[in-house]
N, C-alpha and C positions, 0 to 999 in steps of 0.2 A: 395421092397421099398414103401414108401408112395407116392401114385400116385399124391396127392395134393401138394407135395413138389415143391417149386419154386427154380429153379437153374438159376442164371444169368451167361451168357457167354459174356465176354467182348472181342470184336474183331471178325470181320466177314471175315477174311481171310480164307484160306483153313482149318487151324487148328480149328478155331472157328466154321466154318460151319460144319466140321466133328463132333465136340463135340456136337453141338446143334442137329444135326441129330441123333446121338446115344442116347442122352437124350430124345428127343421127341419120338423116337420109343419105349423107355422103359416106357413112360407114364408120364414123368416129365413135370411140368409146366415151360416151358423155356422162358427166356427173353434174346434175342440175341441183344446185344448192340454194337454200333460202333460210334465213333466220326465222321466218314465220312458218306456221303450219299450213296456212291457206295460200295456194298459188293465185296468181292473177293481179297482184298489186292492188291498184285502185279500181280495177274492174270487178265489181261486185253486183250480182243480180240475185234478188230474192223473189220467189214466186209463191204467192199465197192467195187462196180463195179466188183464183182467176185473174189476179192482178200480177203485173210484171213490174217490179220496183228496182230501179237502178241506183246504186250507191255512189257510183263514179260516173264516167262518161256514158251517155246513152246512145251515141251514134257517131258517125264520121261522115266527112264529105264524100258524096258519090263520085266526085271527080278524082279522088285520090285512090290509086289502084292497089297499094301494097297490102293493106289488110284484107282486101277482097281476093287478091291473088293467093294469099296464105289460106284463106277460108276454102277456096276451091282446091288447093293442094291437099288440105286436110279432109276433104270430102264433104264439106258442109256449105258449098256454094249455093245450094238450093235453099238454104235458110236465110239468105240475104233478102231483106225487104226494104222498100222505099217508104219515105215519109208520105203521109196522106194529105197534108196541108202545107201551105207556104205562107210566108209573110209573118211579121211580128209587129208588136205595138210598143209605144212608149208610155209609161205611167208618169204623168207630170206631177202627181200628188193630188190632182183633182179629177183627171179623166184619162182614158186610154186614147192615144192618137197613133195613126199608122206610121210605121218606120220604113225608110227606103231599104232595099235589099242590101244586106251586109252591114247595115248600120248598127244592128244589135250586137254583132260580134265585136265591132270596133268599140262600142261603149263598154263592153265587158272586158276589153283588153285581151281577147282570145287570139292565140296564134293559130291562124288557119293552116299554114303550111310552113315548112322550114327546110333549109338546106345548109348543113354544117352550122346550125345555130342562127342563121340569118332569117329574119322574118320576110315573107313574101305574101302578096295578095294571091288568092286562088279563086277560080271561078265558082260562084255560089249558085249560078242558075241551074245547075244539075241537081241541087238539093242535097239531102242527107240520106244515109242508109243506116240500118242497124240489122240485128239478127232477130229471127222470128220469136224466140222466147227470151231475148235479152242478150246483152253484150257478153255475158258469161258463156254463151253457146260456143264461142271460139276457144275460150280458155279450157272449157270442159273437153272439147274435141282434142286439143293438143295434149292436155294432161292425160287423157285416156291412152294416147299413143306413147307418151313419155313416162308413164307411171313406173316402169322398171328402173328408170335412172333418176327419178325425183327423190331428193333427200330433204324432207321438210325438217324444220327446227335445227338446221345445220348451217349457220351463217359463217362467213369468212371473217375471222378476227385478225389475221395477219397473212403476209405474203412475203416469201423470201426465195432467192434463187436456189435452185437445186441442180444436181448433176445433169438431169435431163428435163429442163424446164423450170418448174416452180414447186415449192412446198407450201401448201396452204394450211394455216392453223385454223381449225374450226371451233366454233362455240361448243363447249362441253369438254374440250381438251384433246380431241383427236386431231390427226393430221391427214393430209391427202397430197400425193404427188401427181402432177400432171404435166404433160409436155406443153400445154397451152392453157390460157385462162381468158375468159371473157367476163368483165365486170359490168353487169347490167344492173347497176346500183344507183341510188341517188347520188348527185354530184358530190355532196359532202362526204359520203362514205367512200366513194371511189377516189376522191382527192387524197385522203389519208393513205390508202393502200398504194396508190401509184407513186405518190411522193416518197413513201418509205421504200419502194422498190427501186428508186434511183432516178426519178423524173421530177426534179424540183418545180418545174413549171406547173405541175398538177395542183399546186397550192392555190393557183388562181381559180380553180374550179369551185373553191369555197365562195367565190363571188356570186354564184347563182343563189338567188333568194327564193325560198319556197314559202308561198303564202298559204295561210290556213283556208280551208274550204269546208262549209257545212251545207248539206242538202237535206231537205225535209220533203218526204212524199206523204200526201194526205189523200185518203180515200173518202168519197162521198157517194150518195145516190145521185143520179142525174137530176132529179127534181129538187135537190138542194142548191143547185147552181142556177141562180135566177137569170143572170145576164147571158145573152147569146154571145158566145166567144168565137173569135175568128183568128185564124193563123196558128202558129206554133206556141205562142206565149208572149210575154212582155218583158221589157227591161225598164228599171226605174231610172228616171232622169238623174244625171249627176248632181244637179242642184237640189233635187229631192233627197238623194242619198246623203248629202251633207247634213241634212236635218236629223239624221239618225234613225231611219226606219229599219226594221229587221229584214224585209224582203228586198233584195237587190235585183232579182229577176225571177220569173216563174215560167215553167214549161207546162203547156196543156198536154200532158203525156198521152192521155187517151185519145186525143184528137191528132196528135203529131204522128204516132206510129200505130200500126194495127195490133190488136190483141193485147193492149196494155191494161184494159179493164174489162170485166164481164159486162154483158148487156145491161143497160139500165144504171150504169155506174160511171163515175168520173174519177180521174186520178190527176192530181196536181203535184208538180215538183218545184219547190221553192229553193232558191239559193239565198242563204241567210247570212247576214253579217253578224258581228259579235253582239250577243244579247245577254242580259241578266236572266237567269232561269232557263226554262224549257224552250228550246228553239222551235219546237213543233207548235206549242201554244202561241208563241209570238207570231209565227208564220200564219197560223189559222186566223188569229185576230185581225191581222192586216188584210189577208186575202178575202175575208168575209166582206170587207168594205169595198175592195177593188173589183171583185168579180161577182159580188152579190150572193154570198153563201148563206144559207139558212141552216141553223142548227149546228151540231158538233160533227166532226169527222167520224167516220166509222172506225178508223184507226189512223195512226201516223207512224212514220219511221224516219228517224234522223240518222245521218251519217256525218261524222266529223273527222276531217283529215287535218291534223295540226300542221303537217308539212305537205300540202296537197299539190299546189300549182307552181311549177318553176317559172321564174322570170329572169331574163338575161340582162346583164348590164352591157353598155357599149364595149366592144372589143371581145365579146364572148367567143365569136367564131374564131378569132385569131388565137385565143388561149387554147381552145380545143385542138386547133390545127397544130399548135406547138407541142401539146401533150402527145398527140399521135405521132408526130415526127420523133419525139424522144423515145416513144415505145418501139420504134423500128430498130433501135440499137440494143434492145433487150431480147430475151427469149420471148416467144410469141405471147403477147398480152394485148388485149383490146378493151376499149370502153364502149358502151352502148346505152341508149335510153333517153328518156325525156330531159335529163339534166344536161344533155350535150347537143342533141340533134332535133329538138322540137317536141312540144308537149302533147301533140295530137296522137291518137292511138295508131293511126296509119304511119305517122313519122316514127313511132316507137318500133313498129314491126319492121319498117325499112332499115332502121338503125341496127336492130338485132341481126337481121339476115345479112346485111353488109358486113358487120363485124365477123360473123361466122365465115363468110366467103373469104374475107381477108386472112383469117386464121388458117383456113383450109389451104390457101395458096402457100402460106409460109411453111406449114408442117409437111406439105407435099413436095416442096422444092428440094 
């Protein structure tokens, strides 16, 4: 490839970071753009008073290699850690009952793995992994290496053909010309840009529905949790959810992964549905009865993602394939991310790196 080629990557979530990493290692002149100031997308880790609090995903399947390969490439393979416990429970509305392996993910509608948008079962017996001080370990390692090319608060507002590739209109009124572009953006944002660039099939990407997501982390002293808890957490039964409780599921974070709470303390993470008022207060009130909590939390932290979790309609894989086929007739332009190839963090990394490799092939030919 031409080392001097400029490749713009729009979006600094895991897919965009993985794409930018792959491009920069190959010698491309990368411009990593994001409308937000903070990189990482939904990967958010806060560390306070010895606690590790995740605002988005807290881990990934140990059987999925892509995110782990990237971590090793970035020099932080030694920060990978395994879950400490296994198994989960079902909250029936009256008691906690054991769940079969994998049933919790099915009840939550979680996509374990995907290939071009098609959902597949993946082996769960290998368990889950995360990073020693949180999922942001990987984001921070990549951003440290990509800092010279990262342009925060510069989103892509428009995309038009140029003499050598593309002209990008950026938020704030500036422009950027690049030989190639990777759009590691939510499906609705990429749909508008790709359709405007000359691929009408991209309008079907608007069919991807993004569901809201709220997580609440609550810190307690260990002696405040009366019930002996087993496994990684619980999921509320569908018939119970229909009655309108706040807590749809809960992770016993301090039991699930090492180093999530200081000695003598507990950390719960609840997945909360729509509530009136404070989601943290609602979560605590329900968890107090389910797991036997005494007193108030030491503190709580809520994260709300209005468009958090992509869900695909039937035919999604075909729409994505049609868009990618249309892109082959244009100057080098690729799409990557959760809106296209799977919502899991490892799937996002795989999508970003594969998009970068495809772009490198095109601009190097």
